[in-house]
C-alpha positions in Angstrom: -0.3 0.4 -0.2 1.2 3.7 -1.3 2.4 5.8 1.9 0.1 8.8 2.6 2.0 12.3 1.0 3.5 14.2 3.2 3.3 18.2 2.8 5.8 20.5 0.9 6.4 21.7 4.1 5.3 22.3 7.9 5.6 25.0 10.6 4.1 26.0 13.9 4.0 29.2 15.6 2.7 30.0 19.4 0.2 32.2 18.3 1.2 34.9 21.1 4.7 34.9 19.6 3.2 35.3 15.8 1.4 38.1 16.9 3.6 40.0 18.6 6.8 39.8 16.1 4.6 39.6 13.4 1.8 42.0 13.4 -1.1 42.5 10.4 0.6 45.9 8.8 -2.8 47.2 8.1 -3.8 50.1 5.8 -7.1 50.5 5.9 -9.2 52.4 8.5 -12.3 49.9 8.3 -10.2 46.6 8.4 -8.1 48.3 11.5 -11.7 49.0 13.0 -12.6 45.6 13.0 -8.4 44.4 14.2 -9.1 47.2 17.2 -11.8 44.8 18.4 -10.6 41.3 18.2 -7.4 42.3 19.1 -7.1 45.1 21.4 -3.4 46.3 22.9 -3.3 43.9 26.1 -4.8 40.9 24.1 -3.2 37.2 25.3 -3.4 35.1 22.4 -3.1 31.7 23.0 -2.7 28.3 21.5 -0.1 27.2 18.5 -0.4 27.9 14.9 -0.1 25.2 12.4 1.0 25.5 8.7 1.2 23.1 6.0 1.4 23.4 2.3 0.5 20.5 0.2 1.4 19.3 -4.0 -1.6 18.3 -6.0 -2.5 14.6 -5.4 -3.7 12.1 -8.3 -7.5 12.4 -8.0 -8.3 8.4 -7.7 -9.8 6.5 -10.9 -13.0 5.7 -9.5 -15.7 7.1 -7.7 -17.7 5.5 -5.2 -21.8 5.9 -5.0 -22.1 8.8 -2.5 -24.6 8.8 0.0 -27.2 11.2 0.5 -25.8 11.7 4.0 -22.6 13.0 3.0 -23.6 16.5 2.1 -25.7 18.3 5.0 -27.2 21.8 3.3 -26.8 24.8 5.9 -28.3 28.1 5.0 -26.5 31.4 5.1 -22.6 31.9 5.5 -20.3 30.4 7.6 -21.4 30.6 11.1 -18.3 28.2 12.8 -21.1 27.4 15.7 -20.9 23.8 16.6 -22.8 21.2 14.3 -23.9 17.4 15.4 -22.1 16.1 12.6 -18.8 18.3 14.2 -19.3 15.9 16.8 -16.2 13.7 17.5 -14.3 14.7 14.2 -12.2 17.3 13.4 -13.6 20.3 11.6 -12.1 22.6 8.7 -13.5 25.5 7.3 -13.0 26.4 3.3 -10.9 29.6 2.7 -11.8 30.5 -0.9 -7.8 31.6 -1.2 -5.9 34.0 -3.6 -3.2 32.0 -5.2 -0.9 34.5 -3.2 -2.5 33.6 0.2 -4.7 36.3 2.6 -3.0 38.9 -0.1 -6.0 41.4 0.4 -6.0 40.9 4.2 -4.8 44.5 4.6 -6.5 46.7 2.2 -10.7 47.6 1.4 -11.8 44.1 0.7 -14.4 42.1 2.0 -15.2 39.1 0.4 -15.3 35.9 1.7 -11.2 35.6 2.4 -11.0 38.8 3.7 -14.0 38.6 5.9 -12.4 35.7 7.3 -8.9 36.8 7.7 -10.1 40.1 9.6 -12.0 37.7 12.4 -8.9 36.0 12.9 -6.5 38.6 12.8 -3.4 35.7 13.6 -4.2 35.1 9.7 -2.7 38.4 8.8 0.4 37.3 10.9 0.8 34.0 9.5 1.2 35.7 6.2 4.0 38.2 7.7 6.0 35.3 9.1 5.9 33.8 6.0 7.1 36.8 4.2 9.7 37.3 6.6 11.1 33.9 6.2 11.5 34.0 2.5 8.7 30.8 2.7 6.2 30.0 -0.5 2.6 30.7 1.1 0.6 30.4 -2.5 -1.9 28.1 -3.2 -1.6 28.0 -6.6 1.5 27.8 -9.2 2.3 26.5 -12.5 2.8 22.8 -11.3 -0.5 22.9 -10.3 -2.7 23.7 -7.2 -0.8 23.3 -3.5 -3.3 23.8 -0.8 -2.5 25.0 2.6 -3.9 24.3 5.4 -3.9 26.7 8.7 -4.6 25.0 12.2 -5.4 25.9 15.8 -5.9 30.1 14.8 -8.3 31.8 17.2 -11.3 33.2 16.1 -11.6 36.6 18.1 -14.3 38.8 16.1 -17.7 38.1 14.2 -18.9 40.8 11.9 -22.4 41.3 10.5 -22.4 42.0 6.8 -26.2 41.7 6.1 -28.3 44.5 5.1 -30.0 45.9 7.9 -30.8 49.9 7.0 -31.7 50.9 11.0 -27.5 50.3 11.6 -26.5 52.3 8.5 -25.3 49.5 6.4 -28.5 49.3 3.6 -26.5 47.0 1.1 -25.0 45.1 4.2 -21.0 45.6 4.2 -20.0 42.3 2.1 -17.4 42.8 -0.8 -17.4 46.4 -2.2 -20.0 47.9 0.5 -17.2 47.2 3.4 -14.6 49.9 1.3 -17.6 51.9 1.3 -18.4 52.6 5.0 -17.7 54.8 7.5 -15.0 52.9 10.7 -17.7 53.3 12.9 -20.6 51.7 11.0 -17.9 49.0 11.2 -17.2 49.0 14.7 -20.9 48.8 15.6 -21.1 45.8 13.3 -17.9 44.0 14.9 -18.7 42.1 17.7 -15.7 40.5 19.9 -15.8 36.5 20.3 -14.5 35.9 23.9 -13.4 33.4 25.0 -12.5 32.8 21.0 -13.1 29.4 19.8 -10.2 27.8 17.2 -11.0 27.4 13.7 -9.2 24.8 11.4 -8.8 26.4 7.6 -8.5 24.8 4.3 -7.2 27.5 1.7 -7.8 26.7 -2.0 -8.0 29.2 -4.8 -10.4 28.2 -7.4 -9.8 28.9 -11.8 -10.2 33.3 -12.3 -13.2 34.2 -14.3 -13.7 32.1 -17.5 -15.9 32.4 -20.5 -18.4 30.3 -22.6 -18.4 26.3 -22.0 -16.0 25.3 -19.2 -12.9 22.8 -20.9 -12.2 19.7 -19.7 -8.6 20.9 -18.3 -10.7 23.3 -16.3 -13.0 20.9 -15.0 -10.4 18.3 -14.2 -8.3 21.1 -12.4 -11.1 22.1 -10.2 -11.8 18.8 -9.0 -8.0 17.9 -8.4 -7.9 21.2 -6.2 -10.9 20.4 -4.3 -9.8 16.7 -4.0 -6.1 17.9 -2.9 -7.7 20.2 0.0 -10.0 17.3 1.5 -7.5 15.1 1.3 -4.7 17.5 3.2 -7.4 17.7 5.5 -8.0 14.1 6.2 -4.8 13.0 6.6 -4.5 16.0 8.8 -7.1 15.3 10.8 -5.6 11.7 11.4 -2.4 13.2 12.4 -4.4 15.3 15.0 -6.7 12.9 15.7 -5.9 9.5 15.2 -7.0 6.9 13.2 -11.0 6.8 12.8 -11.1 10.2 13.4 -13.9 11.9 11.1 -13.5 14.8 8.8 -16.0 17.3 8.5 -15.5 20.3 6.1 -17.6 23.2 5.8 -17.5 25.0 2.4 -20.2 26.9 -0.3 -20.0 28.3 -3.8 -16.2 28.3 -4.1 -15.3 30.8 -6.9 -18.5 31.6 -7.6 -18.5 35.4 -6.6 -15.8 37.5 -8.3 -14.5 34.6 -10.8 -18.1 33.8 -11.8 -17.6 30.5 -11.3 -20.9 28.1 -12.0 -22.2 27.5 -9.0 -24.1 24.1 -10.3 -20.5 22.0 -11.3 -18.6 24.2 -8.6 -21.0 22.5 -6.0 -21.0 19.0 -8.1 -17.3 18.9 -8.0 -16.8 19.8 -4.5 -19.3 17.1 -3.5 -17.4 14.4 -5.9 -13.9 15.8 -4.6 -15.2 15.4 -0.7 -16.5 11.5 -1.8 -12.9 10.9 -2.8 -11.7 11.7 0.4 -13.3 9.9 2.9 -14.7 12.9 4.7 -17.5 12.4 7.2 -19.8 15.3 6.3 -19.7 18.1 3.9 -21.6 20.9 4.9 -22.4 23.2 2.0 -23.4 26.8 3.0 -26.0 28.1 0.3 -25.7 31.9 1.2 -28.5 33.7 0.6 -32.0 32.7 -0.1 -32.8 30.6 -3.1 -29.2 29.7 -2.7 -30.0 25.9 -2.1 -31.1 25.5 -5.5 -28.1 25.1 -7.3 -27.0 22.4 -4.7 -30.0 20.4 -4.9 -29.5 20.7 -8.7 -25.6 19.2 -8.7 -26.6 16.6 -6.6 -29.6 15.4 -9.0 -27.3 15.5 -11.3 -24.8 13.8 -9.9 -26.8 10.8 -8.8 -27.8 10.7 -12.8 -24.0 10.2 -13.5 -23.4 7.4 -11.4 -24.1 4.0 -10.9 -25.2 2.4 -7.9 -21.3 0.5 -8.0 -19.8 3.7 -9.3 -18.1 4.8 -11.6 -14.6 5.4 -13.6 -13.3 9.0 -12.8 -12.6 9.6 -16.5 -16.0 8.7 -17.5 -17.2 10.8 -14.8 -15.5 14.1 -16.0 -16.4 13.5 -19.6 -20.3 13.1 -18.8 -19.8 16.3 -17.0 -18.1 18.0 -19.6 -21.2 16.7 -22.5 -23.3 18.9 -19.8 -22.0 22.2 -21.4 -21.5 24.0 -18.2 -21.1 27.6 -18.6 -19.2 30.6 -16.8 -21.5 33.2 -15.0 -20.8 36.6 -14.9 -18.2 38.2 -11.6 -20.3 39.8 -8.3 -17.9 42.5 -8.5 -16.6 41.6 -5.1 
């Protein structure tokens, strides 16, 4: 039997040292407003932050039948609250990453990636530490996807991004609306998480926006990226919790915001990757009301394309391409 792969890089940091020696360098007043609540002067940062970076893994030649209970549809966005699925399991949350890890943490952008970094201030410090060491912190490159896992990071703030006219955020605070708001509105929307909760993150980069119908290589790379990230999370879960540890990944419509990815296709490929990686549960956050329809369509289509005894991956990829999935238009965030 082939031994499981080792990561390309493995590092561990004391959270207190990380924040003291490599504090996030913020140059946006609204990001600073969040940081002041997440990590005010005198804050004590606890625990150890782990970093691993993984080479692309070969997708399995066969997809086994996908059980209905693999996927749990969750309305809304990440709230990091424990679920029944997370009991006795190690839980991961997807970070919809740029190829350059946490690259926009300091500026005015506030999509999924930047929101996650703002709420977990040690992530910004981790980026600074990797840069100071001259170590690669990229999630994709010429050789293919290189997902990054971060373990044990404190979530120290929660930013309410939903529209609330009474709180002076009629368009909410997601994406470009965050940059347009004044710091006082940001402060009112930000709540300290005390005591902090602990998050494990899986950073994977989607293919940038394309046009027309998805090409076979785009579909295969997307599946490879998702599978590598999920498989890395499974391997790290065994290392942290021992053999037999359950693995739960929280995700959503990865690559379907600014990049204009096809929601049905991106959901379908993540379900396939979750099954291939042996996850116990894929908690799929469907976002705004109505968001569950694309996930439901993806699950129905996957049932149609697979057999009772599974399907060869090559055949499945061909069948997915034959559906003619088309790129959409980015949402500007």
